C-alpha positions in Angstrom: 0.1 -0.2 0.1 1.5 3.1 -0.9 0.6 6.9 -0.6 0.6 9.5 -2.8 3.4 12.0 -2.3 3.4 15.3 -2.8 4.0 16.8 -6.3 7.6 17.7 -7.1 6.5 21.5 -7.5 5.2 21.8 -3.9 8.2 19.5 -2.3 11.4 21.7 -3.8 10.3 25.3 -2.8 8.5 24.0 0.2 11.6 22.6 1.4 14.2 25.4 0.5 11.5 27.8 2.3 11.4 26.0 5.1 15.5 25.8 5.5 15.4 29.6 5.0 13.0 30.3 7.8 15.3 27.9 10.4 18.2 29.7 8.8 16.8 32.9 9.7 15.3 32.2 12.8 18.8 30.9 13.7 20.6 34.0 12.9 18.0 35.5 14.7 18.5 33.9 18.3 22.3 34.3 17.5 22.3 38.1 17.2 20.1 38.1 20.3 23.0 36.5 21.9 26.1 38.2 20.0 25.4 41.7 19.6 26.7 43.8 22.1 23.6 46.7 22.7 20.2 46.9 23.6 19.0 48.2 19.5 20.8 45.4 17.8 19.6 42.8 20.0 15.9 43.8 19.4 16.8 44.4 15.5 18.3 40.9 14.4 15.7 38.7 16.1 12.7 40.9 15.2 13.4 40.1 11.2 14.7 36.6 12.1 11.0 36.0 13.4 9.5 38.1 10.6 10.8 36.9 7.8 11.4 32.9 9.1 7.9 32.9 10.0 6.8 34.0 6.8 8.6 31.7 4.7 7.7 28.5 7.3 3.7 30.0 7.0 3.9 30.1 2.9 5.1 26.7 3.1 2.6 25.5 5.2 0.1 27.5 2.7 2.0 25.6 -0.5 1.7 22.2 1.0 -2.0 22.7 2.2 -3.6 24.0 -0.9 -1.6 20.3 -2.8 -2.8 18.3 -0.4 -6.6 19.7 -0.3 -6.7 20.6 -4.3 -7.8 24.3 -3.3 -6.3 27.4 -2.6 -5.7 27.6 1.4 -5.3 30.9 2.8 -5.9 31.3 5.9 -2.3 31.5 6.3 -2.5 34.9 4.8 -4.1 36.0 8.0 -1.7 35.1 10.2 1.5 36.3 8.1 -0.7 39.4 8.2 -0.8 39.8 12.4 3.0 38.1 12.6 4.5 41.1 10.5 2.3 43.6 11.7 2.9 42.9 15.6 6.7 41.7 15.1 7.7 45.4 14.2 5.2 47.5 16.1 7.0 45.1 19.6 9.9 45.7 18.7 9.3 50.1 18.0 7.7 50.0 21.6 10.6 48.4 23.3 12.9 50.3 21.4 11.2 53.5 22.9 10.7 52.4 25.9 15.0 51.7 25.9 15.2 55.4 24.9 13.0 56.7 27.2 14.5 54.7 30.0 17.9 56.2 29.0 17.2 59.4 28.8 16.1 59.0 32.5 19.1 57.9 33.4 21.4 59.9 32.0 19.4 62.8 33.4 19.9 61.3 37.1 23.3 61.5 36.4 23.5 64.7 36.4 
């Protein structure tokens, strides 16, 4: 008994996107650990999270569409929320850090 596999037009891009998503997430994690200051540490994971999860969600959309035989687009909503919320969160954290540093500088005078 054999089960039909995914077509090649889904397998190859899906594999490449999953590898790219994993590499981007790993680069973001390494940036979080290795970079020195807070703004740099915030930049690497935000890009890694946004692009890495985008690659994984596009792969999920391709594979789901191929398996069901119809377009599956609910991953687009997930992608939209991730792409919108990750940079906004990073921006708010950066503003809080700038505000904190400004207060520290004032208190030192």
